[in-house]
C-alpha positions as CSV (number, residue, x, y, z in Angstrom):
1,M,110.7,87.1,108.3
2,T,114.2,88.5,106.8
3,E,115.0,90.3,104.0
4,E,117.4,92.2,101.8
5,V,117.0,95.9,102.5
6,G,117.0,97.2,98.7
7,L,118.6,100.5,97.4
8,L,121.8,102.0,99.7
9,G,121.1,99.6,102.7
10,R,121.8,96.2,101.9
11,G,121.5,94.1,104.8
12,K,119.2,92.1,106.9
13,I,116.2,93.2,108.7
14,E,113.7,91.8,110.9
15,W,110.0,92.5,110.7
16,S,107.3,90.7,111.8
17,F,104.3,91.4,109.5
18,G,103.3,93.2,106.3
19,M,105.8,94.1,103.2
20,M,108.6,96.1,104.3
21,Y,109.5,99.7,101.8
22,I,112.2,102.4,101.5
23,V,110.5,105.8,100.6
24,D,112.9,106.8,97.7
25,R,111.3,110.0,96.6
26,F,108.9,112.1,95.7
27,E,107.5,112.9,92.3
28,G,104.4,115.3,91.9
29,K,101.2,113.7,93.5
30,Y,103.1,109.9,93.8
31,G,105.6,109.3,96.7
32,V,108.1,106.0,94.8
33,L,108.3,102.9,97.3
34,E,111.5,100.2,97.3
35,D,110.4,97.0,98.0
36,V,112.8,94.4,98.7
37,D,113.6,92.7,95.6
38,G,114.5,97.0,95.1
39,V,110.6,97.0,92.2
40,M,110.4,101.0,92.6
41,T,105.9,101.2,93.3
42,N,104.4,104.6,92.4
43,V,101.4,105.3,95.4
44,P,99.7,108.0,95.9
45,I,101.1,110.2,98.4
46,S,97.2,110.4,100.2
47,D,97.3,106.5,100.9
48,L,101.0,107.3,102.5
49,P,101.2,108.0,106.5
50,A,100.7,111.5,107.4
51,G,104.6,113.3,107.4
52,V,106.5,110.8,105.6
53,R,109.6,111.6,104.5
54,E,112.2,110.2,102.0
55,G,114.4,107.7,103.3
56,D,111.2,106.5,105.7
57,V,110.9,103.0,105.9
58,L,107.4,102.0,106.0
59,V,105.0,98.8,106.8
60,R,101.9,97.5,104.9
61,D,99.8,95.8,106.8
62,G,96.2,95.1,104.4
63,Q,95.9,98.0,102.6
64,E,97.4,100.9,105.6
65,Y,101.1,102.1,105.6
66,M,102.6,103.1,108.7
67,V,106.4,104.3,109.1
68,D,108.3,102.1,111.5
69,A,109.8,104.7,113.7
70,G,113.6,102.1,114.9
71,K,114.1,100.5,111.2
72,T,114.2,103.7,110.0
73,E,116.3,105.4,112.7
74,A,118.5,101.6,112.4
75,R,118.5,102.3,108.3
76,K,119.8,105.6,108.8
77,K,122.2,104.3,111.3
78,K,123.7,101.9,109.3
79,M,123.8,103.8,105.9
80,K,125.9,106.7,108.1
81,E,128.4,103.8,108.8
82,M,129.0,103.1,105.6
83,M,129.3,106.0,104.5
84,G,132.0,106.2,107.0
85,E,133.7,104.1,106.1
86,L,134.3,104.8,102.9
87,W,136.0,107.9,103.6
88,D,138.0,106.8,106.8
89,D,141.7,105.3,104.9
């Protein structure tokens, strides 16, 4: 399945199962997750993987959220490239 990545991470990302989310921020006892359509969802931090950080890519399979380290790193790299393009003249 191929979907658009939301919030500053525009582009195509492939994954093979579950729903994909980006950790946008933390507010109190909740993590605010953005899905591929740009919809924000509040999820109790207790339901998220230990050590999850803002900007991490999460995949949800059933009721479990898992950090996808490969996609997180690819997204960070892409965003860094995009930021560099903004400042290059």
